[in-house]
N, C-alpha and C positions, 0 to 999 in steps of 0.2 A: 551263465547257466544255472548255477547254484541259487542266484537270487530269484530267478524265474521259477525254479522248483519250489523254493520256500514260498514265494507269492502264492503259487497255485495251492500248496498245502494249507496256507492260512485262509485263503478264500474258501476252500473246500471245507475246512473246519468250521468257518462261520455258517456255511450252507447246512452242514450236518446238524449243528446245534438248532438252527431254525427249523429244520425238517423234524428233528426229535421233539421239539416243542409242540409243533403242530400235530404230530402223531399222539403225543400224550393228552392233548386237548380233544382230539378226535375219539380216543378211547374212553375218556371221561364222559363225553356226550353220548357215546354208544352205550356205556354202562347205565347212565340215567334214563335213556330211553327204554332200555331193557327192563329196568325197575318199573317204568310205568306200564309196560306191557305186563309184567309180573303182577302188578296191582290190579290192573284190569281184568286179568284172568282170575285172580283170587276173588274179585267182586262177582264175576260171573259164576264161579264155582259156589259161591255163597248163595246166591240168589236161585240158580237152577238145580245144581247138582248136590248141594248140601254136603260137601266133601269135608273130610277131617283135614287139619293142617298137614299132618304127616304124609297123608296120601296125596295132597296136593304138591308138597314139596318134592315127592318122589316122581310124579307124573309130569310135572311141567316141562315143556320143551325148551330147555336153556339154550341161548344163543351166545351168551357171555359166560366163559368158564369161571370167572371170578364169582359170579353169582351162584353158579352151581356149587362151588366150594362152600359158600356160606349156608346155602340151602341144606346141603348134605350134612353139615356140622350141626345145624339146628335140628334136623330130623333125628340124627343119631343121638343127641344129647336128650331131645324130648323122649325118645323111646327108652333111653337108660333110666329115666325118672330120678335124676340126680338133683333136680331143682324143684322148688315148690311151685313156681308158676312158669308159664311160657314166656312171659315178659322178661323174666329174668334170664331165661336162655337166650332169647332174641338179643337182648342188650349185651350180654357177655360175648356171644358169638360175633356180633357186629363190631364190638370193640377190639376183638382179637383180629378180625380181618379189615379193619378200617383202611390200612395202607394198601391192602391188596385190592380193594374195591376201586380205589383211585377216583372218588367222586368228591366234589367240593364239600365243605363243612355244612352248607345249608341242606344240601341233598342228603348227607349223612344224618343230620338231625331229623329230617323228615322220614328217612328209613326206619330210625329208632322209634319214632312216634307211631309208626304203622303197626307196631306190635298190638296196639289196642284193637287193630282191625283184623289181626290174626287170632288174638287170644282173648278177645272180649267175650262176656257171657251172653250178651244179646246179639243175635244176628243182624238185626236192623241197625243198631249202633256201629257194629263192625263194619257194615256196608258204608255208613256215612263217614266213619273214619277213613276208610280206604279211598272213598271218592274225595275227601278233603284232602288227604296226602297226595293223590294223583294230581289234583289241580294245583297244590302248591309246588309239586315236582316239576310239572309242566312250566310253571312260571320260572322256576330256577333254570330250566333248560333254555328257555327264552333269553333269560338275562344272561346266561353263559354264552350263548351263541352271540349275543350283541357285544359283549366284552371281547370275545375271541376275535370278532371282525375288526373292532377298534385296535386291539393290541397288534393284530397281524398287519394292519395298515401301517403301524408305527415300527414294530420289530423288524419287518422284512428290510425296509430301506436302511434303517439305522444298523442293523446287523451287517449288512453288505458294506455300507459306508465305513463302519468300524474296521472291517477286514481290509478295505482298500486303504485306509489311513495307516493301519499297521504295516501294510506292504510298503506304502510310500516311506515311512519312517526307517524301514529296514534297508531301503535302497538308497 
């Protein structure tokens, strides 16, 4: 009976690890997709509404709480006028919340580069920067989805096989 209970615990542990990995990958993809929507909304705000960055950061309808944390911190820091440029604020806040965002390094670097699209002096160049960042981020999302599918195809059977092998060794 003890061996059976131990076997069930080991197999359950392997499944939990796999599910946690899949959930982390899902959150990362959702964060990147939200950043793309965020960029597109800012581009629209530049073209049509001529909004200020602080106003946009305050009124954007966030669906990912981590992005809201970053935006609120950027907005507060901008309003406090403690830095000489918006790019400095953007980079500092993103560095602070890098682990909270949970996006791959490629997406993180694109997000940092987007500062030119938010704090550029020329509206046209800002739009071009945001469009470029959006396109690059969409490529990163596609690549991450492809990698996820490949890894899932390997991790699922190997994870379960490892659990079964441990059970057999213990029996």
